C-alpha positions, 0 to 999 in steps of 0.5 A, spaced: 490 454 536 497 454 537 502 459 537 498 464 533 497 459 528 490 455 527 492 447 528 484 445 528 482 440 523 476 445 522 481 450 519 480 446 512 485 446 506 482 450 500 489 452 498 488 450 491 482 455 491 485 461 494 488 466 490 494 468 490 497 461 490 504 464 491 501 467 498 496 462 500 499 456 497 505 455 502 506 455 510 501 454 515 494 458 516 496 464 521 492 467 527 486 470 523 487 477 528 494 477 524 491 476 517 486 482 519 491 486 522 494 486 515 488 487 511 487 493 515 494 496 513 492 494 506 486 498 506 490 504 509 495 504 504 489 504 499 486 510 503 493 513 502 493 512 494 485 514 493 488 521 497 493 522 493 489 521 486 484 526 489 489 531 490 492 530 483 485 531 480 484 537 485 491 540 483 489 539 476 482 542 477 484 548 481 487 554 479 493 555 482 496 561 478 503 557 478 503 556 470 499 550 466 505 546 465 507 546 473 500 545 475 499 539 470 507 536 472 504 536 480 497 533 478 501 528 474 506 527 480 500 526 485 496 521 480 503 517 479 504 516 486 497 514 488 498 509 483 505 506 486 501 507 493 496 502 490 501 497 487 505 497 493 499 496 498 497 490 494 505 488 494 506 489 501 500 485 503 502 479 499 509 479 502 506 480 509 501 475 509 506 470 506 511 471 511 506 470 517 505 463 513 512 461 513 514 464 520 519 469 516 521 476 518 516 481 515 518 485 510 521 492 510 517 498 509 521 501 503 515 503 499 513 508 505 520 511 504 519 512 497 512 515 498 515 520 503 521 522 499 516 523 493 511 527 497 517 531 501 519 533 494 512 535 491 511 539 497 517 543 496 516 544 489 509 547 491 511 551 496 517 554 492 511 555 486 506 558 490 510 564 494 
């Protein structure tokens, strides 16, 4: 191992069989610890996506006494945020893995800003409707 990259002849070169090729088909194999950390971050985003989906289902299933239309809109918004979060998690994992392989700067956290702003908006609407 040299500077966080695998340089051993035993590392293997299975670039043609690993998917997605646009991630694995470039650069050098990073230290496995960095790839595992990237995977843990991906899984944390997936857990967040699942929580948003569950929240959307809960908002739809429980009577909040805010009107059926508002309740359906809030449930749909949470479910859509869950879908966006799941897509963003995979995209962020792939971009970070590719950047590590190429020795580039890691990608920004733009999806986190979108998710944060959307959740603040949904929370504000819920707060106003429940009061």
